[in-house]
Structure formats: structure tokens, C-alpha cells
SEFIZA-3560 file (N, C-alpha, C; in Angstrom, 3 decimals):
REM SEFIZA-3560
<numar><xx>0.830</xx><yy>-1.198</yy><zz>0.000</zz><atom>N</atom></numar>
<numar><xx>0.000</xx><yy>0.000</yy><zz>0.000</zz><atom>CA</atom></numar>
<numar><xx>0.875</xx><yy>1.262</yy><zz>0.000</zz><atom>C</atom></numar>
<numar><xx>1.864</xx><yy>1.282</yy><zz>0.892</zz><atom>N</atom></numar>
<numar><xx>2.728</xx><yy>2.453</yy><zz>0.991</zz><atom>CA</atom></numar>
<numar><xx>3.541</xx><yy>2.640</yy><zz>-0.286</zz><atom>C</atom></numar>
<numar><xx>3.981</xx><yy>1.542</yy><zz>-0.880</zz><atom>N</atom></numar>
<numar><xx>4.750</xx><yy>1.604</yy><zz>-2.125</zz><atom>CA</atom></numar>
<numar><xx>3.905</xx><yy>2.220</yy><zz>-3.235</zz><atom>C</atom></numar>
<numar><xx>2.630</xx><yy>1.877</yy><zz>-3.297</zz><atom>N</atom></numar>
<numar><xx>1.744</xx><yy>2.424</yy><zz>-4.330</zz><atom>CA</atom></numar>
<numar><xx>1.588</xx><yy>3.929</yy><zz>-4.169</zz><atom>C</atom></numar>
<numar><xx>1.446</xx><yy>4.381</yy><zz>-2.932</zz><atom>N</atom></numar>
<numar><xx>1.317</xx><yy>5.822</yy><zz>-2.671</zz><atom>CA</atom></numar>
<numar><xx>2.620</xx><yy>6.530</yy><zz>-3.029</zz><atom>C</atom></numar>
<numar><xx>3.746</xx><yy>5.926</yy><zz>-2.685</zz><atom>N</atom></numar>
<numar><xx>5.049</xx><yy>6.521</yy><zz>-2.999</zz><atom>CA</atom></numar>
<numar><xx>5.245</xx><yy>6.633</yy><zz>-4.511</zz><atom>C</atom></numar>
<numar><xx>4.876</xx><yy>5.590</yy><zz>-5.236</zz><atom>N</atom></numar>
<numar><xx>4.996</xx><yy>5.630</yy><zz>-6.699</zz><atom>CA</atom></numar>
<numar><xx>4.065</xx><yy>6.672</yy><zz>-7.302</zz><atom>C</atom></numar>
<numar><xx>2.857</xx><yy>6.790</yy><zz>-6.765</zz><atom>N</atom></numar>
<numar><xx>1.921</xx><yy>7.805</yy><zz>-7.262</zz><atom>CA</atom></numar>
<numar><xx>2.497</xx><yy>9.207</yy><zz>-7.024</zz><atom>C</atom></numar>
<numar><xx>3.032</xx><yy>9.436</yy><zz>-5.824</zz><atom>N</atom></numar>
<numar><xx>3.580</xx><yy>10.746</yy><zz>-5.495</zz><atom>CA</atom></numar>
<numar><xx>4.785</xx><yy>11.074</yy><zz>-6.378</zz><atom>C</atom></numar>
<numar><xx>5.659</xx><yy>10.097</yy><zz>-6.579</zz><atom>N</atom></numar>
<numar><xx>6.829</xx><yy>10.305</yy><zz>-7.433</zz><atom>CA</atom></numar>
<numar><xx>6.396</xx><yy>10.657</yy><zz>-8.852</zz><atom>C</atom></numar>
<numar><xx>5.393</xx><yy>9.974</yy><zz>-9.365</zz><atom>N</atom></numar>
<numar><xx>4.877</xx><yy>10.272</yy><zz>-10.702</zz><atom>CA</atom></numar>
<numar><xx>4.274</xx><yy>11.661</yy><zz>-10.779</zz><atom>C</atom></numar>
<numar><xx>3.587</xx><yy>12.056</yy><zz>-9.713</zz><atom>N</atom></numar>
<numar><xx>2.980</xx><yy>13.386</yy><zz>-9.662</zz><atom>CA</atom></numar>
<numar><xx>4.045</xx><yy>14.483</yy><zz>-9.651</zz><atom>C</atom></numar>
<numar><xx>5.086</xx><yy>14.293</yy><zz>-8.860</zz><atom>N</atom></numar>
<numar><xx>6.189</xx><yy>15.270</yy><zz>-8.808</zz><atom>CA</atom></numar>
<numar><xx>6.889</xx><yy>15.325</yy><zz>-10.156</zz><atom>C</atom></numar>
<numar><xx>7.118</xx><yy>14.171</yy><zz>-10.764</zz><atom>N</atom></numar>
<numar><xx>7.774</xx><yy>14.122</yy><zz>-12.071</zz><atom>CA</atom></numar>
<numar><xx>6.971</xx><yy>14.882</yy><zz>-13.117</zz><atom>C</atom></numar>
<numar><xx>5.661</xx><yy>14.708</yy><zz>-13.127</zz><atom>N</atom></numar>
<numar><xx>4.814</xx><yy>15.403</yy><zz>-14.095</zz><atom>CA</atom></numar>
<numar><xx>4.889</xx><yy>16.917</yy><zz>-13.907</zz><atom>C</atom></numar>
<numar><xx>4.891</xx><yy>17.372</yy><zz>-12.654</zz><atom>N</atom></numar>
<numar><xx>4.973</xx><yy>18.813</yy><zz>-12.385</zz><atom>CA</atom></numar>
<numar><xx>6.328</xx><yy>19.369</yy><zz>-12.800</zz><atom>C</atom></numar>
<numar><xx>7.398</xx><yy>18.641</yy><zz>-12.523</zz><atom>N</atom></numar>
<numar><xx>8.727</xx><yy>19.106</yy><zz>-12.923</zz><atom>CA</atom></numar>
<numar><xx>8.830</xx><yy>19.200</yy><zz>-14.437</zz><atom>C</atom></numar>
<numar><xx>8.286</xx><yy>18.221</yy><zz>-15.139</zz><atom>N</atom></numar>
<numar><xx>8.344</xx><yy>18.218</yy><zz>-16.602</zz><atom>CA</atom></numar>
<numar><xx>7.554</xx><yy>19.379</yy><zz>-17.196</zz><atom>C</atom></numar>
<numar><xx>6.433</xx><yy>19.750</yy><zz>-16.572</zz><atom>N</atom></numar>
<numar><xx>5.630</xx><yy>20.880</yy><zz>-17.070</zz><atom>CA</atom></numar>
<numar><xx>6.473</xx><yy>22.142</yy><zz>-17.188</zz><atom>C</atom></numar>
<numar><xx>7.380</xx><yy>22.309</yy><zz>-16.240</zz><atom>N</atom></numar>
<numar><xx>8.187</xx><yy>23.523</yy><zz>-16.184</zz><atom>CA</atom></numar>
<numar><xx>9.615</xx><yy>23.326</yy><zz>-16.686</zz><atom>C</atom></numar>
<numar><xx>9.961</xx><yy>22.104</yy><zz>-17.054</zz><atom>N</atom></numar>
<numar><xx>11.300</xx><yy>21.842</yy><zz>-17.572</zz><atom>CA</atom></numar>
<numar><xx>12.367</xx><yy>21.814</yy><zz>-16.507</zz><atom>C</atom></numar>
<numar><xx>12.016</xx><yy>21.391</yy><zz>-15.306</zz><atom>N</atom></numar>
<numar><xx>12.957</xx><yy>21.384</yy><zz>-14.191</zz><atom>CA</atom></numar>
<numar><xx>13.455</xx><yy>19.981</yy><zz>-13.862</zz><atom>C</atom></numar>
<numar><xx>14.567</xx><yy>19.947</yy><zz>-13.164</zz><atom>N</atom></numar>
<numar><xx>15.087</xx><yy>18.707</yy><zz>-12.590</zz><atom>CA</atom></numar>
<numar><xx>14.884</xx><yy>18.796</yy><zz>-11.082</zz><atom>C</atom></numar>
<numar><xx>14.855</xx><yy>17.645</yy><zz>-10.428</zz><atom>N</atom></numar>
<numar><xx>14.613</xx><yy>17.629</yy><zz>-8.987</zz><atom>CA</atom></numar>
<numar><xx>15.644</xx><yy>18.468</yy><zz>-8.232</zz><atom>C</atom></numar>
<numar><xx>16.906</xx><yy>18.397</yy><zz>-8.625</zz><atom>N</atom></numar>
<numar><xx>17.936</xx><yy>19.160</yy><zz>-7.927</zz><atom>CA</atom></numar>
<numar><xx>17.738</xx><yy>20.667</yy><zz>-8.074</zz><atom>C</atom></numar>
<numar><xx>16.996</xx><yy>21.091</yy><zz>-9.097</zz><atom>N</atom></numar>
<numar><xx>16.732</xx><yy>22.524</yy><zz>-9.283</zz><atom>CA</atom></numar>
<numar><xx>15.866</xx><yy>23.092</yy><zz>-8.165</zz><atom>C</atom></numar>
<numar><xx>15.030</xx><yy>22.262</yy><zz>-7.554</zz><atom>N</atom></numar>
<numar><xx>14.070</xx><yy>22.786</yy><zz>-6.580</zz><atom>CA</atom></numar>
<numar><xx>14.505</xx><yy>22.572</yy><zz>-5.132</zz><atom>C</atom></numar>
<numar><xx>15.701</xx><yy>22.048</yy><zz>-4.928</zz><atom>N</atom></numar>
<numar><xx>16.200</xx><yy>21.881</yy><zz>-3.560</zz><atom>CA</atom></numar>
<numar><xx>16.518</xx><yy>23.243</yy><zz>-2.950</zz><atom>C</atom></numar>
<numar><xx>16.353</xx><yy>23.350</yy><zz>-1.649</zz><atom>N</atom></numar>
<numar><xx>16.557</xx><yy>24.617</yy><zz>-0.947</zz><atom>CA</atom></numar>
<numar><xx>18.049</xx><yy>24.958</yy><zz>-0.937</zz><atom>C</atom></numar>
<numar><xx>18.378</xx><yy>26.108</yy><zz>-1.499</zz><atom>N</atom></numar>
<numar><xx>19.785</xx><yy>26.509</yy><zz>-1.657</zz><atom>CA</atom></numar>
<numar><xx>20.448</xx><yy>26.862</yy><zz>-0.339</zz><atom>C</atom></numar>
<numar><xx>19.680</xx><yy>27.174</yy><zz>0.693</zz><atom>N</atom></numar>
<numar><xx>20.264</xx><yy>27.558</yy><zz>1.979</zz><atom>CA</atom></numar>
<numar><xx>20.764</xx><yy>26.369</yy><zz>2.786</zz><atom>C</atom></numar>
<numar><xx>20.423</xx><yy>25.158</yy><zz>2.361</zz><atom>N</atom></numar>
<numar><xx>20.930</xx><yy>23.971</yy><zz>3.059</zz><atom>CA</atom></numar>
<numar><xx>22.431</xx><yy>23.881</yy><zz>2.803</zz><atom>C</atom></numar>
<numar><xx>23.221</xx><yy>23.619</yy><zz>3.844</zz><atom>N</atom></numar>
<numar><xx>24.686</xx><yy>23.619</yy><zz>3.663</zz><atom>CA</atom></numar>
<numar><xx>25.176</xx><yy>22.638</yy><zz>2.598</zz><atom>C</atom></numar>
<numar><xx>24.564</xx><yy>21.466</yy><zz>2.514</zz><atom>N</atom></numar>
<numar><xx>25.003</xx><yy>20.485</yy><zz>1.516</zz><atom>CA</atom></numar>
<numar><xx>24.688</xx><yy>20.960</yy><zz>0.106</zz><atom>C</atom></numar>
<numar><xx>23.510</xx><yy>21.519</yy><zz>-0.081</zz><atom>N</atom></numar>
<numar><xx>23.118</xx><yy>22.004</yy><zz>-1.412</zz><atom>CA</atom></numar>
<numar><xx>23.993</xx><yy>23.188</yy><zz>-1.805</zz><atom>C</atom></numar>
<numar><xx>24.234</xx><yy>24.087</yy><zz>-0.857</zz><atom>N</atom></numar>
<numar><xx>25.078</xx><yy>25.255</yy><zz>-1.132</zz><atom>CA</atom></numar>
<numar><xx>26.488</xx><yy>24.831</yy><zz>-1.538</zz><atom>C</atom></numar>
<numar><xx>27.049</xx><yy>23.861</yy><zz>-0.819</zz><atom>N</atom></numar>
<numar><xx>28.394</xx><yy>23.385</yy><zz>-1.150</zz><atom>CA</atom></numar>
<numar><xx>28.408</xx><yy>22.680</yy><zz>-2.507</zz><atom>C</atom></numar>
<numar><xx>27.368</xx><yy>21.914</yy><zz>-2.798</zz><atom>N</atom></numar>
<numar><xx>27.298</xx><yy>21.220</yy><zz>-4.089</zz><atom>CA</atom></numar>
<numar><xx>27.149</xx><yy>22.219</yy><zz>-5.235</zz><atom>C</atom></numar>
<numar><xx>26.393</xx><yy>23.292</yy><zz>-5.016</zz><atom>N</atom></numar>
<numar><xx>26.248</xx><yy>24.321</yy><zz>-6.056</zz><atom>CA</atom></numar>
<numar><xx>27.575</xx><yy>25.018</yy><zz>-6.316</zz><atom>C</atom></numar>
<numar><xx>28.374</xx><yy>25.209</yy><zz>-5.266</zz><atom>N</atom></numar>
<numar><xx>29.691</xx><yy>25.839</yy><zz>-5.434</zz><atom>CA</atom></numar>
<numar><xx>30.624</xx><yy>24.987</yy><zz>-6.290</zz><atom>C</atom></numar>
<numar><xx>30.371</xx><yy>23.697</yy><zz>-6.370</zz><atom>N</atom></numar>
<numar><xx>31.234</xx><yy>22.792</yy><zz>-7.140</zz><atom>CA</atom></numar>
<numar><xx>30.816</xx><yy>22.650</yy><zz>-8.598</zz><atom>C</atom></numar>
<numar><xx>29.702</xx><yy>23.239</yy><zz>-8.983</zz><atom>N</atom></numar>
<numar><xx>29.257</xx><yy>23.128</yy><zz>-10.375</zz><atom>CA</atom></numar>
<numar><xx>30.192</xx><yy>23.895</yy><zz>-11.307</zz><atom>C</atom></numar>
<numar><xx>30.318</xx><yy>23.387</yy><zz>-12.513</zz><atom>N</atom></numar>
<numar><xx>31.072</xx><yy>24.119</yy><zz>-13.527</zz><atom>CA</atom></numar>
<numar><xx>30.236</xx><yy>25.317</yy><zz>-13.976</zz><atom>C</atom></numar>
<numar><xx>30.848</xx><yy>26.315</yy><zz>-14.577</zz><atom>N</atom></numar>
<numar><xx>30.076</xx><yy>27.459</yy><zz>-15.070</zz><atom>CA</atom></numar>
<numar><xx>28.972</xx><yy>27.042</yy><zz>-16.056</zz><atom>C</atom></numar>
<numar><xx>29.236</xx><yy>26.019</yy><zz>-16.867</zz><atom>N</atom></numar>
<numar><xx>28.230</xx><yy>25.560</yy><zz>-17.830</zz><atom>CA</atom></numar>
<numar><xx>27.040</xx><yy>24.939</yy><zz>-17.114</zz><atom>C</atom></numar>
<numar><xx>27.312</xx><yy>24.108</yy><zz>-16.102</zz><atom>N</atom></numar>
<numar><xx>26.230</xx><yy>23.475</yy><zz>-15.343</zz><atom>CA</atom></numar>
<numar><xx>25.400</xx><yy>24.521</yy><zz>-14.593</zz><atom>C</atom></numar>
<numar><xx>26.076</xx><yy>25.496</yy><zz>-14.027</zz><atom>N</atom></numar>
<numar><xx>25.378</xx><yy>26.558</yy><zz>-13.312</zz><atom>CA</atom></numar>
<numar><xx>24.526</xx><yy>27.380</yy><zz>-14.272</zz><atom>C</atom></numar>
<numar><xx>25.040</xx><yy>27.647</yy><zz>-15.455</zz><atom>N</atom></numar>
<numar><xx>24.289</xx><yy>28.386</yy><zz>-16.463</zz><atom>CA</atom></numar>
<numar><xx>23.046</xx><yy>27.615</yy><zz>-16.907</zz><atom>C</atom></numar>
<numar><xx>23.187</xx><yy>26.312</yy><zz>-17.113</zz><atom>N</atom></numar>
<numar><xx>22.039</xx><yy>25.482</yy><zz>-17.493</zz><atom>CA</atom></numar>
<numar><xx>20.984</xx><yy>25.486</yy><zz>-16.395</zz><atom>C</atom></numar>
<numar><xx>21.422</xx><yy>25.398</yy><zz>-15.148</zz><atom>N</atom></numar>
<numar><xx>20.485</xx><yy>25.414</yy><zz>-14.014</zz><atom>CA</atom></numar>
<numar><xx>19.736</xx><yy>26.742</yy><zz>-13.976</zz><atom>C</atom></numar>
<numar><xx>20.471</xx><yy>27.840</yy><zz>-14.096</zz><atom>N</atom></numar>
<numar><xx>19.831</xx><yy>29.156</yy><zz>-14.070</zz><atom>CA</atom></numar>
<numar><xx>18.863</xx><yy>29.327</yy><zz>-15.233</zz><atom>C</atom></numar>
<numar><xx>19.229</xx><yy>28.793</yy><zz>-16.384</zz><atom>N</atom></numar>
<numar><xx>18.347</xx><yy>28.864</yy><zz>-17.557</zz><atom>CA</atom></numar>
<numar><xx>17.052</xx><yy>28.088</yy><zz>-17.305</zz><atom>C</atom></numar>
<numar><xx>17.155</xx><yy>26.897</yy><zz>-16.700</zz><atom>N</atom></numar>
<numar><xx>15.963</xx><yy>26.107</yy><zz>-16.393</zz><atom>CA</atom></numar>
<numar><xx>15.069</xx><yy>26.839</yy><zz>-15.396</zz><atom>C</atom></numar>
<numar><xx>15.686</xx><yy>27.452</yy><zz>-14.373</zz><atom>N</atom></numar>
<numar><xx>14.910</xx><yy>28.172</yy><zz>-13.368</zz><atom>CA</atom></numar>
<numar><xx>14.212</xx><yy>29.394</yy><zz>-13.960</zz><atom>C</atom></numar>
<numar><xx>14.914</xx><yy>30.141</yy><zz>-14.803</zz><atom>N</atom></numar>
<numar><xx>14.301</xx><yy>31.313</yy><zz>-15.437</zz><atom>CA</atom></numar>
<numar><xx>13.160</xx><yy>30.904</yy><zz>-16.354</zz><atom>C</atom></numar>
<numar><xx>13.367</xx><yy>29.817</yy><zz>-17.120</zz><atom>N</atom></numar>
<numar><xx>12.311</xx><yy>29.334</yy><zz>-18.012</zz><atom>CA</atom></numar>
<numar><xx>11.098</xx><yy>28.903</yy><zz>-17.195</zz><atom>C</atom></numar>
<numar><xx>11.329</xx><yy>28.232</yy><zz>-16.077</zz><atom>N</atom></numar>
<numar><xx>10.220</xx><yy>27.780</yy><zz>-15.230</zz><atom>CA</atom></numar>
<numar><xx>9.444</xx><yy>28.969</yy><zz>-14.663</zz><atom>C</atom></numar>
<numar><xx>10.154</xx><yy>30.014</yy><zz>-14.248</zz><atom>N</atom></numar>
<numar><xx>9.466</xx><yy>31.208</yy><zz>-13.738</zz><atom>CA</atom></numar>
<numar><xx>8.652</xx><yy>31.869</yy><zz>-14.838</zz><atom>C</atom></numar>
<numar><xx>9.202</xx><yy>31.937</yy><zz>-16.038</zz><atom>N</atom></numar>
<numar><xx>8.497</xx><yy>32.528</yy><zz>-17.167</zz><atom>CA</atom></numar>
<numar><xx>7.234</xx><yy>31.725</yy><zz>-17.503</zz><atom>C</atom></numar>
<numar><xx>7.368</xx><yy>30.410</yy><zz>-17.549</zz><atom>N</atom></numar>
<numar><xx>6.221</xx><yy>29.548</yy><zz>-17.845</zz><atom>CA</atom></numar>
<numar><xx>5.154</xx><yy>29.695</yy><zz>-16.759</zz><atom>C</atom></numar>
<numar><xx>5.582</xx><yy>29.763</yy><zz>-15.504</zz><atom>N</atom></numar>
<numar><xx>4.649</xx><yy>29.922</yy><zz>-14.401</zz><atom>CA</atom></numar>
<numar><xx>3.908</xx><yy>31.247</yy><zz>-14.461</zz><atom>C</atom></numar>
<numar><xx>4.619</xx><yy>32.313</yy><zz>-14.801</zz><atom>N</atom></numar>
<numar><xx>3.981</xx><yy>33.632</yy><zz>-14.897</zz><atom>CA</atom></numar>
<numar><xx>2.959</xx><yy>33.681</yy><zz>-16.034</zz><atom>C</atom></numar>
<numar><xx>3.222</xx><yy>32.928</yy><zz>-17.078</zz><atom>N</atom></numar>
<numar><xx>2.318</xx><yy>32.895</yy><zz>-18.235</zz><atom>CA</atom></numar>
<numar><xx>1.196</xx><yy>31.877</yy><zz>-18.067</zz><atom>C</atom></numar>
<numar><xx>1.178</xx><yy>31.169</yy><zz>-16.931</zz><atom>N</atom></numar>
<numar><xx>0.188</xx><yy>30.120</yy><zz>-16.675</zz><atom>CA</atom></numar>
<numar><xx>0.139</xx><yy>29.137</yy><zz>-17.836</zz><atom>C</atom></numar>
<numar><xx>1.317</xx><yy>28.688</yy><zz>-18.218</zz><atom>N</atom></numar>
<numar><xx>1.472</xx><yy>27.798</yy><zz>-19.365</zz><atom>CA</atom></numar>
<numar><xx>2.287</xx><yy>26.587</yy><zz>-18.933</zz><atom>C</atom></numar>
<numar><xx>2.688</xx><yy>25.770</yy><zz>-19.877</zz><atom>N</atom></numar>
<numar><xx>3.592</xx><yy>24.658</yy><zz>-19.626</zz><atom>CA</atom></numar>
<numar><xx>4.347</xx><yy>24.340</yy><zz>-20.895</zz><atom>C</atom></numar>
<numar><xx>5.428</xx><yy>23.591</yy><zz>-20.767</zz><atom>N</atom></numar>
<numar><xx>6.209</xx><yy>23.194</yy><zz>-21.933</zz><atom>CA</atom></numar>
<numar><xx>5.367</xx><yy>22.322</yy><zz>-22.858</zz><atom>C</atom></numar>
<numar><xx>5.730</xx><yy>22.325</yy><zz>-24.127</zz><atom>N</atom></numar>
<numar><xx>5.050</xx><yy>21.440</yy><zz>-25.072</zz><atom>CA</atom></numar>
<numar><xx>5.304</xx><yy>19.991</yy><zz>-24.668</zz><atom>C</atom></numar>
<numar><xx>4.419</xx><yy>19.103</yy><zz>-25.092</zz><atom>N</atom></numar>
<numar><xx>4.569</xx><yy>17.691</yy><zz>-24.744</zz><atom>CA</atom></numar>
<numar><xx>5.860</xx><yy>17.111</yy><zz>-25.318</zz><atom>C</atom></numar>
<numar><xx>6.270</xx><yy>17.592</yy><zz>-26.493</zz><atom>N</atom></numar>
<numar><xx>7.525</xx><yy>17.119</yy><zz>-27.083</zz><atom>CA</atom></numar>
<numar><xx>8.709</xx><yy>17.503</yy><zz>-26.206</zz><atom>C</atom></numar>
<numar><xx>8.699</xx><yy>18.737</yy><zz>-25.704</zz><atom>N</atom></numar>
<numar><xx>9.787</xx><yy>19.199</yy><zz>-24.837</zz><atom>CA</atom></numar>
<numar><xx>9.758</xx><yy>18.468</yy><zz>-23.496</zz><atom>C</atom></numar>
<numar><xx>8.551</xx><yy>18.200</yy><zz>-22.981</zz><atom>N</atom></numar>
<numar><xx>8.425</xx><yy>17.496</yy><zz>-21.700</zz><atom>CA</atom></numar>
<numar><xx>8.982</xx><yy>16.079</yy><zz>-21.787</zz><atom>C</atom></numar>
<numar><xx>8.825</xx><yy>15.450</yy><zz>-22.938</zz><atom>N</atom></numar>
<numar><xx>9.315</xx><yy>14.087</yy><zz>-23.096</zz><atom>CA</atom></numar>
<numar><xx>10.841</xx><yy>14.011</yy><zz>-23.028</zz><atom>C</atom></numar>
<numar><xx>11.509</xx><yy>15.113</yy><zz>-23.349</zz><atom>N</atom></numar>
<numar><xx>12.974</xx><yy>15.133</yy><zz>-23.333</zz><atom>CA</atom></numar>
<numar><xx>13.548</xx><yy>15.395</yy><zz>-21.935</zz><atom>C</atom></numar>
<numar><xx>12.714</xx><yy>15.871</yy><zz>-21.032</zz><atom>N</atom></numar>
<numar><xx>13.162</xx><yy>16.204</yy><zz>-19.681</zz><atom>CA</atom></numar>
<numar><xx>13.303</xx><yy>14.926</yy><zz>-18.859</zz><atom>C</atom></numar>
<numar><xx>14.424</xx><yy>14.818</yy><zz>-18.161</zz><atom>N</atom></numar>
<numar><xx>14.662</xx><yy>13.694</yy><zz>-17.240</zz><atom>CA</atom></numar>
<numar><xx>14.801</xx><yy>14.295</yy><zz>-15.836</zz><atom>C</atom></numar>
<numar><xx>13.677</xx><yy>14.481</yy><zz>-15.130</zz><atom>N</atom></numar>
<numar><xx>13.722</xx><yy>15.212</yy><zz>-13.861</zz><atom>CA</atom></numar>
<numar><xx>14.508</xx><yy>14.541</yy><zz>-12.739</zz><atom>C</atom></numar>
<numar><xx>14.691</xx><yy>13.242</yy><zz>-12.802</zz><atom>N</atom></numar>
<numar><xx>15.406</xx><yy>12.561</yy><zz>-11.722</zz><atom>CA</atom></numar>
<numar><xx>16.895</xx><yy>12.432</yy><zz>-12.014</zz><atom>C</atom></numar>
<numar><xx>17.337</xx><yy>12.945</yy><zz>-13.140</zz><atom>N</atom></numar>
<numar><xx>18.756</xx><yy>12.912</yy><zz>-13.488</zz><atom>CA</atom></numar>
<numar><xx>19.462</xx><yy>14.016</yy><zz>-12.696</zz><atom>C</atom></numar>
<numar><xx>20.221</xx><yy>13.604</yy><zz>-11.695</zz><atom>N</atom></numar>
<numar><xx>20.862</xx><yy>14.573</yy><zz>-10.817</zz><atom>CA</atom></numar>
<numar><xx>22.140</xx><yy>15.136</yy><zz>-11.392</zz><atom>C</atom></numar>
<numar><xx>22.508</xx><yy>16.314</yy><zz>-10.937</zz><atom>N</atom></numar>
<numar><xx>23.750</xx><yy>16.944</yy><zz>-11.366</zz><atom>CA</atom></numar>
<numar><xx>24.540</xx><yy>17.484</yy><zz>-10.177</zz><atom>C</atom></numar>
<numar><xx>23.937</xx><yy>17.506</yy><zz>-8.998</zz><atom>N</atom></numar>
<numar><xx>24.648</xx><yy>17.944</yy><zz>-7.802</zz><atom>CA</atom></numar>
<numar><xx>25.294</xx><yy>16.736</yy><zz>-7.130</zz><atom>C</atom></numar>
<numar><xx>26.462</xx><yy>16.933</yy><zz>-6.574</zz><atom>N</atom></numar>
<numar><xx>27.184</xx><yy>15.852</yy><zz>-5.885</zz><atom>CA</atom></numar>
<numar><xx>26.794</xx><yy>15.834</yy><zz>-4.403</zz><atom>C</atom></numar>
<numar><xx>25.509</xx><yy>15.680</yy><zz>-4.134</zz><atom>N</atom></numar>
<numar><xx>25.017</xx><yy>15.782</yy><zz>-2.764</zz><atom>CA</atom></numar>
<numar><xx>25.555</xx><yy>14.682</yy><zz>-1.852</zz><atom>C</atom></numar>
<numar><xx>25.627</xx><yy>13.460</yy><zz>-2.345</zz><atom>N</atom></numar>
<numar><xx>26.128</xx><yy>12.366</yy><zz>-1.508</zz><atom>CA</atom></numar>
<numar><xx>27.570</xx><yy>12.610</yy><zz>-1.086</zz><atom>C</atom></numar>
<numar><xx>28.371</xx><yy>13.043</yy><zz>-2.033</zz><atom>N</atom></numar>
<numar><xx>29.786</xx><yy>13.298</yy><zz>-1.735</zz><atom>CA</atom></numar>
<numar><xx>29.934</xx><yy>14.455</yy><zz>-0.752</zz><atom>C</atom></numar>
<numar><xx>29.170</xx><yy>15.534</yy><zz>-0.967</zz><atom>N</atom></numar>
<numar><xx>29.249</xx><yy>16.701</yy><zz>-0.083</zz><atom>CA</atom></numar>
<numar><xx>28.786</xx><yy>16.325</yy><zz>1.320</zz><atom>C</atom></numar>
<numar><xx>27.701</xx><yy>15.569</yy><zz>1.414</zz><atom>N</atom></numar>
<numar><xx>27.182</xx><yy>15.153</yy><zz>2.720</zz><atom>CA</atom></numar>
<numar><xx>28.202</xx><yy>14.269</yy><zz>3.454</zz><atom>C</atom></numar>
<numar><xx>28.812</xx><yy>13.349</yy><zz>2.717</zz><atom>N</atom></numar>
<numar><xx>29.813</xx><yy>12.463</yy><zz>3.312</zz><atom>CA</atom></numar>
<numar><xx>30.997</xx><yy>13.267</yy><zz>3.838</zz><atom>C</atom></numar>
<numar><xx>31.466</xx><yy>14.245</yy><zz>3.071</zz><atom>N</atom></numar>
<numar><xx>32.596</xx><yy>15.080</yy><zz>3.497</zz><atom>CA</atom></numar>
<numar><xx>32.242</xx><yy>15.913</yy><zz>4.724</zz><atom>C</atom></numar>
<numar><xx>31.017</xx><yy>16.443</yy><zz>4.750</zz><atom>N</atom></numar>
<numar><xx>30.585</xx><yy>17.247</yy><zz>5.904</zz><atom>CA</atom></numar>
<numar><xx>30.531</xx><yy>16.383</yy><zz>7.160</zz><atom>C</atom></numar>
<numar><xx>29.990</xx><yy>15.174</yy><zz>7.041</zz><atom>N</atom></numar>
<numar><xx>29.908</xx><yy>14.276</yy><zz>8.192</zz><atom>CA</atom></numar>
<numar><xx>31.294</xx><yy>13.850</yy><zz>8.661</zz><atom>C</atom></numar>
<numar><xx>32.226</xx><yy>13.639</yy><zz>7.738</zz><atom>N</atom></numar>
<numar><xx>33.597</xx><yy>13.305</yy><zz>8.122</zz><atom>CA</atom></numar>
<numar><xx>34.237</xx><yy>14.447</yy><zz>8.901</zz><atom>C</atom></numar>
<numar><xx>33.991</xx><yy>15.686</yy><zz>8.460</zz><atom>N</atom></numar>
<numar><xx>34.542</xx><yy>16.836</yy><zz>9.175</zz><atom>CA</atom></numar>
<numar><xx>33.959</xx><yy>16.940</yy><zz>10.572</zz><atom>C</atom></numar>
<numar><xx>32.678</xx><yy>16.598</yy><zz>10.728</zz><atom>N</atom></numar>
<numar><xx>32.060</xx><yy>16.651</yy><zz>12.044</zz><atom>CA</atom></numar>
<numar><xx>32.594</xx><yy>15.563</yy><zz>12.971</zz><atom>C</atom></numar>
<numar><xx>32.890</xx><yy>14.389</yy><zz>12.411</zz><atom>N</atom></numar>
<numar><xx>33.372</xx><yy>13.284</yy><zz>13.217</zz><atom>CA</atom></numar>
<numar><xx>34.850</xx><yy>13.425</yy><zz>13.572</zz><atom>C</atom></numar>
<numar><xx>35.615</xx><yy>14.092</yy><zz>12.724</zz><atom>N</atom></numar>
<numar><xx>37.059</xx><yy>14.259</yy><zz>12.926</zz><atom>CA</atom></numar>
<numar><xx>37.410</xx><yy>15.745</yy><zz>12.988</zz><atom>C</atom></numar>
<numar><xx>37.168</xx><yy>16.364</yy><zz>14.121</zz><atom>N</atom></numar>
<numar><xx>37.437</xx><yy>17.821</yy><zz>14.198</zz><atom>CA</atom></numar>
<numar><xx>38.859</xx><yy>18.172</yy><zz>14.198</zz><atom>C</atom></numar>
//
């Protein structure tokens, strides 16, 4: 039962992200220390792509519109680009070994 609800929720989030052309990592809270550190490690090209996706999403939202279905099919919202696991592991190591 719980697995079915989780799959439904994941599908719902994926559909919303695709409407706006976003990836899951785009909507993470930037003030979190791990996310902030991972954003600092992005290349200028990756950061530019992220900013472009965010600006496009804001524009689409303001226009009360969504991406075309063809464009939505090309979006892979669960494809991550932030090194969150590595950053989290390094932060925890620093906490354990002061």
C-alpha cells in the first residue's frame, strides 16, 4: 500500500517538474549547507544550465502555461547533477574528525 502511494507521489512530482522543464535538484533549498556546497562545485556551464531552467520555469509559471509535450518528453527530472552524496559524506567526516 505504501509503495503504491510513494509511486503515485513520485509520478505526480515528475509530471509537475516536466511541465516547467525542471530537474529535482533545481528545486532543492539553496540555503541547506550540503546544497550550497554542491552548487559551489558546479562548472560554469552546469550553473548556467540550471539558471536557464529556473528562469524558463518562472516565465512559464507567470504565463500560466507549460512546456510542449515534445519538450516534456525530453526532460529527465530525476537525473541529478549535484554531488550531494559526496558533499554530505565530506561534511559528516569533518564533524566526526574535528
